[in-house]
C-alpha positions, 0 to 999 in steps of 0.5 A: 512328665507334665511338670518337665514338659511344661518347664521344657516348653517354657525354657525353650521359648515355645510357651509363655508362663501364664499370667492373670491376664493370660492364663495358660490354657490346657485341654484334655481330649478324651478326659474320661474320669479326669484323673490326668485333668485334675492332676495337671490342674493340681500340679500347675495351678494349686501347687505351682501357683500358675494361672491356669484354665482347663477344659476336659472333653469327653463324649459321655454325659456322665463324665461331664457331670461327674467331673463337674461335680468333683471340680465344684467340690474342690472349689475349682469350678471356675477354671476347671470345666468339662464339656460333652462332645467329640474330640474333633468337634467339641466347642471350647470356652475359657473363662478369660477371653483373649481379645486379639483373636476371635475364639468362637470356633478356634481358641488359643490352646497352650497344652493338649493332653490325650491319654490313651484315647481309644481307636482313632481318638488319638489321631483326632487329638493330634489333628486338633492340637496341630490346628490350634498350633498348641506349643505343647502336646502330650499324647499316649496312644491307645492300645489300638483295639482295631489292630489287635483284632486284625492281628488275632484274625490273621494268626496262622496255625503255627502261631506266626502272624500273616502280613497285613 
């Protein structure tokens, strides 16, 4: 999916091919164990040879530390970094600056990923992608824990759900 979406965005003129001077920037919001982060990096950079810089964001310190160790063990620590923070508020820093914009609080991001970010995290990822004006956003919503609880609480005796 990542492969086809990136190709489609580029063929449609929405996202340029990364160069050494302007690598493609990918952010994985709510990256957890970074399976998708590492997979996207391996596909786009290691396999396709695309200049790419990746930042994975997660609220858990353990995720940042473990993912950082894995990136280092793979030799990807320069271009594949992890930060601890919320989806809405994490500060991102990329190795290659883009001189035409100040990036301290609002970096240019080309690709935003958010796979199964729980509860409102998917909404926060979409807000961030829109604010960044990211040309490509791939999001798989959560299983909506809150909605599941509400459905369970409204179930009638006949097994039908009451209106919400």
